[in-house]
C-alpha positions in Angstrom: -10.3 -0.9 9.7 -10.2 -1.5 6.0 -7.1 -1.8 3.9 -6.1 -1.4 0.5 -2.7 -2.1 -1.0 -2.2 -0.1 -4.5 0.3 -1.4 -6.8 1.5 -0.2 -10.0 1.7 -2.4 -13.7 4.2 -0.4 -15.9 3.7 0.4 -19.6 5.5 -2.8 -20.4 2.8 -5.0 -18.3 5.4 -5.7 -15.5 4.7 -4.9 -11.9 7.1 -2.1 -10.3 10.2 -2.9 -8.8 9.1 -1.0 -5.7 5.7 -2.9 -5.5 7.5 -6.2 -5.8 9.5 -5.4 -3.0 7.0 -4.2 -0.6 4.8 -7.3 -1.8 7.9 -9.6 -0.2 8.1 -7.2 3.2 4.5 -7.7 3.6 4.8 -11.1 3.1 8.0 -11.7 5.4 6.6 -9.4 8.2 3.0 -11.3 8.2 1.3 -8.2 7.0 -0.1 -9.7 4.0 -2.9 -11.3 5.6 -4.1 -7.3 7.0 -4.6 -6.6 3.3 -8.5 -6.4 2.6 -8.0 -5.3 -1.0 -5.3 -5.0 -3.7 -5.8 -2.3 -6.5 -3.9 -2.3 -9.5 -2.6 1.2 -10.9 -2.0 0.0 -14.3 -0.1 2.6 -16.7 -1.6 1.3 -19.4 -5.0 2.3 -18.5 -5.9 5.9 -16.8 -9.1 4.4 -15.7 -7.5 1.5 -13.6 -9.0 1.6 -10.5 -5.4 2.3 -8.7 -5.1 5.5 -11.2 -8.4 6.5 -10.1 -7.4 5.9 -6.1 -4.3 7.9 -7.0 -6.0 10.6 -8.7 -8.7 10.9 -5.6 -6.1 10.8 -2.9 -3.7 13.1 -4.4 -0.5 10.5 -4.7 1.9 10.5 -7.3 3.6 7.2 -6.6 2.8 3.7 -6.0 3.0 1.5 -4.0 0.9 3.2 -1.3 -1.5 2.1 1.2 -5.1 3.7 2.4 -6.4 2.7 5.7 -9.5 3.6 6.3 -11.0 3.4 9.9 -14.7 2.6 11.3 -15.6 6.5 11.0 -14.8 6.7 7.2 -11.7 8.8 7.7 -8.8 7.8 5.2 -5.0 7.7 6.1 -2.7 7.2 3.1 0.6 5.6 3.5 2.9 6.2 0.4 6.1 5.1 2.2 6.3 1.2 3.4 8.2 2.2 7.1 5.2 4.7 7.9 2.7 2.2 7.2 4.6 -0.5 9.0 4.9 1.8 11.9 1.0 2.7 12.1 0.2 -1.1 11.8 2.6 -1.8 14.9 0.9 1.3 16.8 -2.2 -0.3 16.5 -0.9 -3.5 17.6 -1.3 -5.3 14.3 2.4 -5.6 13.5 5.4 -6.1 15.2 7.9 -2.9 15.6 10.9 -2.8 13.2 13.8 -3.0 15.1 16.3 0.1 14.6 20.0 -0.8 13.1 21.5 1.7 15.3 
């Protein structure tokens, strides 16, 4: 499995708020070590790697994750909690506890 984390840099050069938040969650939940590649969607550069990946996979918001399996199939997660749930289902993360 190969995991790409795509972060967005805004027109002002700063990392988007949600990307910073998700990066902190990855660190806190011990998932940052599972990320194989970080791509940047730079809103100042339409040809940046992250922008190209977003277009290729039909994604309109960042951050997002691309998870490629050994067969070459790619799963796209544009919601962190869905990515985290997938990782837990693979035995690569602890399941999140419900707040209920």
